[in-house]
C-alpha positions in Angstrom: 27.4 -52.2 41.1 24.3 -52.4 38.8 22.1 -53.0 41.9 23.3 -49.8 43.5 22.4 -47.8 40.4 18.9 -49.3 40.1 18.1 -48.7 43.8 16.3 -45.5 44.9 18.7 -42.8 45.5 19.8 -42.8 49.1 20.8 -39.1 48.9 17.2 -38.0 48.5 16.0 -40.3 51.2 18.7 -39.0 53.6 17.7 -35.4 52.9 14.1 -36.1 53.6 14.9 -38.0 56.8 17.3 -35.5 58.1 15.1 -32.5 57.3 18.0 -30.6 55.8 16.6 -28.5 52.9 20.0 -27.4 51.7 20.9 -30.9 50.5 17.5 -31.7 49.0 17.6 -31.1 45.3 14.7 -30.4 42.9 15.8 -31.5 39.4 15.0 -28.8 36.8 13.5 -26.1 38.9 14.5 -23.7 41.6 12.8 -24.0 45.0 11.7 -20.4 45.2 10.3 -18.0 42.6 12.3 -14.8 42.2 10.4 -11.6 42.7 9.5 -9.9 39.4 11.6 -6.8 38.9 10.9 -6.0 35.2 7.5 -5.6 33.7 6.5 -5.8 30.0 6.6 -2.3 28.4 7.7 -0.9 31.7 4.1 -0.9 33.1 3.2 -2.4 36.4 0.0 -4.6 36.5 -3.2 -2.7 37.3 -5.3 0.0 35.7 -3.6 1.3 32.6 -2.8 5.0 32.1 -2.8 6.3 28.5 0.3 7.9 27.2 0.1 11.4 25.5 0.3 10.1 21.9 -2.3 7.3 22.2 -5.5 9.3 22.0 -4.4 11.1 18.8 -3.2 7.8 17.3 -6.5 6.1 17.8 -8.4 9.1 16.6 -6.5 9.4 13.3 -6.5 5.7 12.7 -10.3 5.6 13.1 -10.7 8.7 10.9 -8.5 7.2 8.2 -10.5 4.0 8.3 -13.7 5.9 8.0 -12.5 7.9 5.0 -11.2 4.8 3.3 -14.6 3.0 3.8 -16.6 6.0 2.5 -14.2 6.5 -0.4 -14.3 2.9 -1.5 -18.1 2.8 -1.1 -18.6 5.8 -3.4 -15.8 5.3 -5.8 -16.7 5.7 -9.5 -17.2 2.6 -11.6 -14.4 2.5 -14.1 -14.5 -1.0 -15.5 -14.6 -1.5 -19.3 -18.0 -3.2 -18.9 -19.5 -0.1 -17.2 -18.2 2.1 -19.9 -19.5 -0.2 -22.7 -22.9 -0.3 -21.0 -23.1 3.5 -20.7 -21.9 3.9 -24.3 -24.5 1.4 -25.6 -27.3 3.1 -23.7 -26.4 6.5 -25.1 -26.0 5.2 -28.7 -29.3 3.4 -28.5 -31.0 6.6 -27.2 -29.4 8.6 -30.1 -30.7 6.1 -32.7 -34.2 6.2 -31.2 -34.1 10.0 -31.4 -33.1 9.7 -35.1 -29.6 11.2 -34.7 -26.6 9.8 -36.6 -24.1 7.7 -34.6 -20.5 8.0 -35.7 -17.9 5.3 -35.1 -14.8 6.5 -33.1 -16.7 9.0 -31.0 -17.3 8.4 -27.3 -20.8 9.6 -26.6 -21.2 8.2 -23.1 -19.0 11.0 -21.6 -21.2 13.8 -22.9 -23.1 13.9 -19.5 -19.7 14.9 -18.0 -18.9 17.4 -20.8 -16.0 15.1 -21.9 -16.3 14.0 -25.5 -13.3 12.4 -27.2 -13.1 11.5 -30.9 -10.6 9.8 -33.2 -10.7 10.3 -37.0 -9.2 6.9 -37.9 -8.5 3.7 -36.0 -5.2 3.8 -34.2 -5.1 7.6 -34.2 -4.7 9.4 -30.8 -8.2 10.6 -29.7 -8.7 14.3 -29.1 -11.5 16.2 -27.3 -14.4 16.8 -29.7 -14.3 20.6 -28.8 -10.6 20.7 -29.7 -11.3 18.8 -33.0 -13.9 21.3 -34.0 -11.5 24.1 -33.4 -8.9 22.4 -35.7 -11.5 22.0 -38.4 -12.3 25.7 -38.3 -8.7 26.7 -39.0 
């Protein structure tokens, strides 16, 4: 019994000898490839034709990438180090010119017309122009 199992299969040998393709078995695959009826994304192979929305999509994606790159390149420097550097430069310039420097006043924003001041530490700062109007009253 064991000898029969270890022997080469006689069924395969018979199928080859007899030439009968119907009894010949390939284990794991089909003898013929089925013809492809469905294509990925519904497009047959070959030169591709753009759909109506694709040109607009690519244009706006490119334009938004360009705007993002330009915007990030020219964004203002808003770090605390940049503010402190500008403030120190303006204060040193004021001291060299002989002007008095007051604590609690933001001088570096004068070039933008934006001066904020606080009378005491912890108080909410107000615009210097608004503070002058309050003092006049």
